[in-house]
PANU-651296 format. One line per field, with one value per residue (C-alpha): residue number from 1; x, y, z; residue in three letters. Coordinates in nm, 3 decimals. Last residue first. Layout:
BEGIN
num: [NUM / ...]
c1: [X / ...]
c2: [Y / ...]
c3: [Z / ...]
residuo: [ALA / ...]
This chain:
BEGIN
num: [319 / 318 / 317 / 316 / 315 / 314 / 313 / 312 / 311 / 310 / 309 / 308 / 307 / 306 / 305 / 304 / 303 / 302 / 301 / 300 / 299 / 298 / 297 / 296 / 295 / 294 / 293 / 292 / 291 / 290 / 289 / 288 / 287 / 286 / 285 / 284 / 283 / 282 / 281 / 280 / 279 / 278 / 277 / 276 / 275 / 274 / 273 / 272 / 271 / 270 / 269 / 268 / 267 / 266 / 265 / 264 / 263 / 262 / 261 / 260 / 259 / 258 / 257 / 256 / 255 / 254 / 253 / 252 / 251 / 250 / 249 / 248 / 247 / 246 / 245 / 244 / 243 / 242 / 241 / 240 / 239 / 238 / 237 / 236 / 235 / 234 / 233 / 232 / 231 / 230 / 229 / 228 / 227 / 226 / 225 / 224 / 223 / 222 / 221 / 220 / 219 / 218 / 217 / 216 / 215 / 214 / 213 / 212 / 211 / 210 / 209 / 208 / 207 / 206 / 205 / 204 / 203 / 202 / 201 / 200 / 199 / 198 / 197 / 196 / 195 / 194 / 193 / 192 / 191 / 190 / 189 / 188 / 187 / 186 / 185 / 184 / 183 / 182 / 181 / 180 / 179 / 178 / 177 / 176 / 175 / 174 / 173 / 172 / 171 / 170 / 169 / 168 / 167 / 166 / 165 / 164 / 163 / 162 / 161 / 160 / 159 / 158 / 157 / 156 / 155 / 154 / 153 / 152 / 151 / 150 / 149 / 148 / 147 / 146 / 145 / 144 / 143 / 142 / 141 / 140 / 139 / 138 / 137 / 136 / 135 / 134 / 133 / 132 / 131 / 130 / 129 / 128 / 127 / 126 / 125 / 124 / 123 / 122 / 121 / 120 / 119 / 118 / 117 / 116 / 115 / 114 / 113 / 112 / 111 / 110 / 109 / 108 / 107 / 106 / 105 / 104 / 103 / 102 / 101 / 100 / 99 / 98 / 97 / 96 / 95 / 94 / 93 / 92 / 91 / 90 / 89 / 88 / 87 / 86 / 85 / 84 / 83 / 82 / 81 / 80 / 79 / 78 / 77 / 76 / 75 / 74 / 73 / 72 / 71 / 70 / 69 / 68 / 67 / 66 / 65 / 64 / 63 / 62 / 61 / 60 / 59 / 58 / 57 / 56 / 55 / 54 / 53 / 52 / 51 / 50 / 49 / 48 / 47 / 46 / 45 / 44 / 43 / 42 / 41 / 40 / 39 / 38 / 37 / 36 / 35 / 34 / 33 / 32 / 31 / 30 / 29 / 28 / 27 / 26 / 25 / 24 / 23 / 22 / 21 / 20 / 19 / 18 / 17 / 16 / 15 / 14 / 13 / 12 / 11 / 10 / 9 / 8 / 7 / 6 / 5 / 4 / 3 / 2 / 1]
c1: [9.333 / 9.174 / 9.227 / 9.481 / 9.226 / 8.969 / 9.227 / 9.314 / 8.946 / 8.908 / 9.190 / 9.041 / 8.723 / 8.500 / 8.412 / 8.141 / 7.931 / 7.616 / 7.591 / 7.278 / 7.076 / 7.317 / 7.297 / 7.630 / 7.773 / 7.638 / 7.730 / 8.080 / 8.131 / 8.048 / 8.272 / 8.568 / 8.492 / 8.502 / 8.847 / 8.980 / 8.861 / 8.985 / 9.350 / 9.488 / 9.306 / 9.342 / 9.648 / 9.497 / 9.198 / 8.876 / 8.571 / 8.550 / 8.606 / 8.874 / 9.133 / 8.899 / 8.880 / 9.258 / 9.321 / 9.080 / 8.728 / 8.541 / 8.649 / 8.521 / 8.181 / 8.136 / 8.212 / 7.990 / 7.694 / 7.742 / 7.760 / 7.445 / 7.263 / 7.369 / 7.215 / 7.436 / 7.341 / 7.516 / 7.646 / 7.942 / 7.946 / 7.773 / 8.000 / 8.307 / 8.258 / 8.485 / 8.385 / 8.088 / 7.909 / 7.724 / 7.603 / 7.730 / 8.065 / 8.101 / 7.994 / 8.251 / 8.514 / 8.402 / 8.422 / 8.764 / 8.897 / 8.815 / 8.505 / 8.179 / 7.906 / 7.671 / 7.361 / 7.145 / 7.434 / 7.344 / 7.421 / 7.782 / 7.842 / 8.221 / 8.454 / 8.327 / 8.177 / 8.517 / 8.689 / 8.433 / 8.482 / 8.855 / 8.790 / 8.534 / 8.787 / 9.054 / 8.800 / 8.665 / 9.016 / 9.062 / 8.723 / 8.824 / 9.135 / 8.934 / 8.685 / 8.973 / 9.096 / 9.023 / 9.334 / 9.594 / 9.623 / 9.792 / 9.887 / 9.535 / 9.601 / 9.848 / 9.945 / 9.580 / 9.478 / 9.735 / 9.663 / 9.285 / 9.295 / 9.239 / 9.460 / 9.195 / 9.140 / 8.879 / 8.652 / 8.388 / 8.185 / 8.339 / 8.155 / 7.836 / 7.667 / 7.923 / 8.070 / 8.406 / 8.545 / 8.886 / 9.019 / 9.387 / 9.668 / 9.526 / 9.235 / 8.870 / 8.735 / 8.409 / 8.197 / 7.917 / 7.678 / 7.440 / 7.277 / 7.027 / 7.077 / 6.778 / 6.929 / 6.737 / 6.840 / 6.626 / 6.565 / 6.782 / 6.819 / 7.189 / 7.288 / 7.103 / 7.213 / 7.550 / 7.611 / 7.583 / 7.828 / 8.080 / 8.025 / 8.303 / 8.587 / 8.523 / 8.487 / 8.806 / 9.001 / 8.883 / 8.949 / 9.304 / 9.368 / 9.247 / 9.458 / 9.762 / 9.923 / 10.261 / 10.277 / 10.505 / 10.741 / 10.726 / 10.961 / 10.759 / 11.020 / 11.301 / 11.059 / 10.892 / 11.222 / 11.329 / 10.996 / 10.999 / 11.350 / 11.243 / 10.975 / 11.242 / 11.074 / 10.746 / 10.402 / 10.301 / 10.421 / 10.195 / 9.891 / 9.880 / 10.079 / 9.968 / 10.123 / 9.986 / 10.052 / 9.961 / 9.952 / 9.880 / 10.019 / 9.866 / 10.191 / 10.386 / 10.132 / 10.136 / 10.517 / 10.502 / 10.249 / 10.489 / 10.762 / 10.513 / 10.452 / 10.824 / 10.862 / 10.600 / 10.757 / 11.097 / 10.964 / 10.809 / 11.137 / 11.325 / 11.073 / 10.915 / 10.992 / 10.801 / 10.894 / 10.568 / 10.296 / 10.526 / 10.560 / 10.439 / 10.291 / 10.396 / 10.182 / 10.228 / 9.878 / 9.846 / 9.564 / 9.495 / 9.244 / 9.322 / 9.133 / 8.850 / 8.612 / 8.550 / 8.264 / 8.176 / 8.346 / 8.586 / 8.820 / 8.997 / 9.137 / 9.449 / 9.393 / 9.668 / 9.670 / 9.925 / 9.799 / 9.818 / 9.933 / 9.831 / 9.993 / 9.734 / 9.852 / 9.654 / 9.717 / 9.548 / 9.407 / 9.236 / 8.943]
c2: [6.241 / 6.497 / 6.417 / 6.698 / 6.955 / 6.834 / 6.876 / 7.227 / 7.322 / 7.186 / 7.412 / 7.703 / 7.687 / 7.457 / 7.596 / 7.793 / 8.079 / 8.177 / 8.556 / 8.761 / 9.058 / 9.132 / 9.487 / 9.517 / 9.804 / 9.688 / 9.322 / 9.396 / 9.667 / 9.429 / 9.154 / 9.395 / 9.528 / 9.178 / 9.118 / 9.452 / 9.381 / 9.021 / 9.122 / 9.153 / 8.855 / 8.627 / 8.430 / 8.358 / 8.183 / 8.346 / 8.124 / 8.188 / 8.568 / 8.644 / 8.748 / 9.020 / 9.169 / 9.148 / 9.334 / 9.610 / 9.617 / 9.884 / 9.741 / 9.397 / 9.530 / 9.732 / 9.427 / 9.199 / 9.438 / 9.490 / 9.114 / 9.073 / 9.340 / 9.167 / 8.837 / 8.532 / 8.206 / 7.892 / 7.667 / 7.550 / 7.731 / 7.457 / 7.183 / 7.407 / 7.453 / 7.716 / 7.750 / 7.864 / 7.970 / 8.300 / 8.253 / 8.600 / 8.522 / 8.195 / 8.369 / 8.647 / 8.376 / 8.192 / 8.511 / 8.621 / 8.267 / 8.191 / 8.195 / 8.383 / 8.274 / 8.552 / 8.415 / 8.565 / 8.713 / 8.918 / 9.252 / 9.139 / 9.169 / 9.147 / 9.392 / 9.739 / 9.619 / 9.481 / 9.815 / 9.998 / 9.733 / 9.812 / 10.182 / 10.089 / 9.879 / 10.151 / 10.416 / 10.187 / 10.151 / 10.529 / 10.579 / 10.332 / 10.539 / 10.861 / 10.703 / 10.614 / 10.257 / 10.050 / 9.987 / 9.711 / 9.638 / 9.971 / 9.900 / 9.935 / 10.129 / 9.967 / 9.663 / 9.593 / 9.651 / 9.402 / 9.144 / 9.145 / 9.157 / 9.419 / 9.381 / 9.286 / 8.955 / 8.950 / 8.684 / 8.635 / 8.340 / 8.068 / 7.738 / 7.571 / 7.899 / 8.177 / 8.497 / 8.504 / 8.781 / 8.719 / 8.920 / 8.991 / 8.992 / 8.803 / 8.641 / 8.724 / 8.472 / 8.603 / 8.369 / 8.548 / 8.269 / 8.251 / 8.043 / 7.997 / 7.900 / 7.807 / 7.526 / 7.257 / 7.409 / 7.680 / 7.654 / 7.849 / 7.532 / 7.580 / 7.259 / 7.281 / 7.015 / 6.936 / 7.308 / 7.350 / 7.065 / 7.203 / 7.563 / 7.654 / 7.435 / 7.501 / 7.876 / 7.894 / 7.703 / 7.931 / 8.247 / 8.139 / 8.073 / 8.425 / 8.578 / 8.407 / 8.101 / 8.059 / 7.685 / 7.495 / 7.246 / 6.905 / 6.718 / 6.824 / 6.984 / 7.064 / 7.194 / 7.413 / 7.572 / 7.641 / 7.802 / 8.024 / 8.150 / 8.201 / 8.439 / 8.699 / 8.993 / 8.917 / 9.010 / 8.667 / 8.515 / 8.739 / 8.679 / 8.303 / 7.986 / 7.640 / 7.306 / 6.995 / 6.642 / 6.307 / 5.950 / 6.040 / 5.770 / 5.878 / 5.877 / 6.041 / 6.323 / 6.369 / 6.400 / 6.657 / 6.859 / 6.888 / 7.009 / 7.258 / 7.423 / 7.477 / 7.602 / 7.870 / 7.988 / 7.995 / 8.200 / 8.451 / 8.482 / 8.551 / 8.822 / 8.779 / 9.087 / 9.382 / 9.592 / 9.768 / 9.531 / 9.235 / 9.326 / 8.990 / 8.804 / 8.464 / 8.527 / 8.170 / 8.090 / 7.712 / 7.510 / 7.137 / 6.911 / 6.538 / 6.245 / 6.452 / 6.285 / 6.431 / 6.276 / 6.333 / 6.017 / 5.907 / 6.145 / 6.065 / 6.373 / 6.518 / 6.890 / 7.117 / 7.486 / 7.766 / 8.091 / 8.471 / 8.556 / 8.223 / 7.883 / 7.626 / 7.265 / 6.983 / 6.613 / 6.339 / 5.991 / 5.853 / 5.611]
c3: [11.396 / 11.632 / 12.000 / 12.049 / 11.933 / 12.186 / 12.465 / 12.350 / 12.347 / 12.699 / 12.815 / 12.618 / 12.826 / 13.024 / 13.368 / 13.192 / 13.331 / 13.145 / 13.169 / 13.233 / 13.109 / 12.824 / 12.686 / 12.505 / 12.707 / 13.044 / 13.004 / 12.874 / 13.139 / 13.427 / 13.287 / 13.263 / 13.612 / 13.756 / 13.607 / 13.734 / 14.087 / 14.068 / 14.018 / 14.373 / 14.525 / 14.225 / 14.335 / 14.675 / 14.511 / 14.631 / 14.686 / 15.063 / 15.049 / 15.311 / 15.052 / 14.928 / 15.278 / 15.319 / 14.992 / 15.092 / 14.953 / 14.755 / 14.417 / 14.519 / 14.626 / 14.308 / 14.094 / 14.303 / 14.282 / 13.906 / 13.845 / 14.055 / 13.851 / 13.527 / 13.632 / 13.685 / 13.513 / 13.637 / 13.359 / 13.570 / 13.907 / 14.104 / 13.969 / 14.000 / 14.377 / 14.534 / 14.896 / 15.106 / 14.785 / 14.793 / 14.433 / 14.338 / 14.499 / 14.306 / 13.986 / 14.032 / 14.082 / 13.768 / 13.563 / 13.687 / 13.660 / 13.300 / 13.081 / 13.026 / 12.782 / 12.666 / 12.493 / 12.217 / 12.020 / 11.714 / 11.886 / 11.928 / 11.555 / 11.594 / 11.417 / 11.511 / 11.840 / 11.943 / 11.879 / 12.095 / 12.365 / 12.369 / 12.428 / 12.692 / 12.884 / 12.884 / 12.990 / 13.262 / 13.406 / 13.405 / 13.570 / 13.843 / 13.907 / 13.930 / 14.171 / 14.399 / 14.431 / 14.743 / 14.957 / 14.979 / 14.606 / 14.534 / 14.172 / 14.035 / 13.710 / 13.469 / 13.676 / 13.754 / 13.393 / 13.260 / 13.531 / 13.486 / 13.107 / 12.839 / 12.533 / 12.278 / 12.098 / 11.822 / 11.678 / 11.411 / 11.280 / 11.495 / 11.464 / 11.585 / 11.681 / 11.668 / 11.810 / 11.987 / 12.208 / 12.363 / 12.656 / 12.704 / 12.958 / 13.256 / 13.080 / 13.034 / 12.780 / 12.636 / 12.422 / 12.240 / 12.150 / 11.853 / 11.986 / 12.268 / 12.630 / 12.843 / 13.051 / 12.861 / 12.524 / 12.372 / 11.998 / 11.756 / 11.555 / 11.482 / 11.661 / 11.994 / 12.246 / 12.091 / 12.063 / 12.440 / 12.510 / 12.261 / 12.367 / 12.609 / 12.485 / 12.117 / 12.171 / 12.376 / 12.112 / 11.832 / 12.033 / 12.119 / 11.750 / 11.666 / 11.943 / 11.798 / 11.951 / 12.115 / 12.061 / 12.294 / 12.127 / 12.289 / 12.523 / 12.824 / 13.052 / 12.804 / 12.542 / 12.803 / 12.903 / 12.545 / 12.455 / 12.764 / 12.694 / 12.331 / 12.460 / 12.531 / 12.354 / 12.530 / 12.388 / 12.258 / 12.585 / 12.793 / 12.569 / 12.509 / 12.552 / 12.437 / 12.529 / 12.355 / 12.477 / 12.323 / 12.457 / 12.818 / 13.049 / 13.378 / 13.575 / 13.291 / 13.260 / 13.637 / 13.639 / 13.359 / 13.559 / 13.851 / 13.617 / 13.473 / 13.809 / 13.860 / 13.501 / 13.566 / 13.891 / 13.717 / 13.428 / 13.665 / 13.856 / 13.531 / 13.428 / 13.084 / 12.875 / 12.725 / 13.025 / 13.118 / 12.992 / 13.065 / 13.434 / 13.568 / 13.272 / 13.404 / 13.712 / 13.845 / 13.972 / 13.961 / 13.809 / 13.788 / 13.613 / 13.622 / 13.466 / 13.322 / 13.079 / 12.732 / 12.538 / 12.174 / 12.040 / 12.314 / 12.488 / 12.815 / 12.981 / 13.139 / 13.183 / 13.310 / 13.391 / 13.413 / 13.557 / 13.532 / 13.180 / 13.033 / 12.997 / 12.892 / 12.909 / 12.750 / 12.808 / 12.610 / 12.673 / 12.362 / 12.367]
residuo: [PRO / LYS / SER / VAL / SER / TRP / ALA / ILE / GLY / ASP / LEU / ILE / ASP / HIS / GLU / SER / VAL / VAL / VAL / ASP / THR / PHE / GLY / TYR / ARG / GLU / MET / ILE / ARG / ASP / LEU / ILE / LEU / ALA / GLY / ALA / GLY / ILE / VAL / ASP / VAL / ARG / GLY / PRO / HIS / MET / VAL / PRO / ILE / ALA / ALA / ARG / GLU / ASP / HIS / THR / MET / ALA / LEU / LEU / ARG / GLU / SER / VAL / GLU / ARG / VAL / ARG / ASN / VAL / ALA / ILE / ARG / SER / HIS / HIS / ILE / LYS / ASP / PRO / ASP / TYR / GLY / PRO / LEU / ASP / LEU / ALA / ILE / GLY / ALA / VAL / THR / THR / VAL / SER / GLY / ALA / LEU / GLY / VAL / LEU / THR / LEU / ALA / ARG / GLU / VAL / ALA / VAL / GLU / GLN / ALA / VAL / ARG / ASP / LEU / ALA / GLU / ASP / ILE / ASP / ALA / VAL / VAL / ALA / GLU / VAL / VAL / GLU / ALA / SER / PRO / PRO / ALA / GLY / ALA / ASP / ARG / LEU / HIS / ARG / GLU / THR / LEU / ARG / VAL / CYS / GLY / ILE / ASP / VAL / SER / LEU / ALA / ALA / GLU / VAL / HIS / THR / SER / GLY / LEU / VAL / PHE / GLU / THR / SER / GLY / GLY / GLY / ILE / ASP / VAL / VAL / LEU / TYR / PRO / PRO / ARG / THR / GLY / ASP / PRO / THR / PRO / LEU / GLY / THR / GLU / PRO / SER / LEU / ARG / VAL / LEU / ASP / ARG / THR / ALA / GLY / THR / PHE / SER / LEU / GLU / ALA / GLU / GLU / ALA / GLY / THR / ILE / VAL / GLU / PRO / GLU / VAL / GLY / PHE / ILE / GLU / ARG / VAL / GLY / ASP / VAL / PHE / ASP / GLN / ARG / ASN / ALA / ALA / ASP / ARG / THR / ALA / SER / THR / ALA / VAL / VAL / ARG / VAL / ALA / SER / ALA / GLY / HIS / GLN / ASP / ILE / LEU / LYS / ALA / TYR / GLY / ARG / MET / ALA / GLY / PHE / THR / ARG / GLU / LEU / ALA / GLU / PRO / ALA / LEU / ARG / GLY / THR / GLU / ASP / VAL / GLY / GLN / GLY / LEU / ARG / VAL / ILE / GLU / MET / ARG / ARG / GLU / VAL / ASP / THR / LEU / THR / ASP / ALA / GLU / ILE / ASP / ALA / ILE / LEU / LEU / ARG / VAL / SER / ASN / THR / GLY / CYS / ASP / ILE / ALA / ALA / VAL / ARG / THR / MET]
């Protein structure tokens, strides 16, 4: 058995997984998430804001204490979209190295896609290795894994391994900062149309490079997707066990997306499953998922609580 620590630093959140890995089994020891909005303003300025860096480092210092307490033997820190785009990313690298004693990896979109696919599908693949036969929960490969992040969204097609992948710059934080800046009131129809135009332009590029029509199962990852699932399931509070591997129909995703975009900030904040750090960006995240399902013809989405964080942990365990 190997105890590992994985840290995923995205545009909106920084997350920690400490896990025990033995053979084909990953067992959580600690799984934490904090909204730090590292990507604050990056789309406009091209730089990581000092206050965003400090929020991120504060969360990481707490994670470092947990890693020491649990005695993880290996640590991997991965950073994604916001840090890739920032001119001052060396400030981030230096701070992470000081906190964890390891060099953070600012990974490419392709690397992010590979890790997300591994984390999301490892348990599904183990049940149906390239047979095409339904697994007990009804999923069938090939899978289209969609990881809706804060700054970018990754699209990955594969069965037991990645066959094609593309990262595009549509994410819940990026689109909110670009179009939905007035978080207190519902956006106008014209604003929503502008967001949809950005999303659809990106989806056109994806369809040119990834054979999305081959996918038999859509697997959705990350906070926007899991939050939409929690709302669609009418949960009284956020429950990862009930959300993981739930199947949400396209009409329910559309209903939730339209409902969120019609709400005020305070109304969204009152939703039981809503994390406070997602209140102002969930409308854009839900709309991305809605457009993916509509444009590519998926009747439902399988929601996974396992994602790039789990993929990082599996990668650390490799000899």
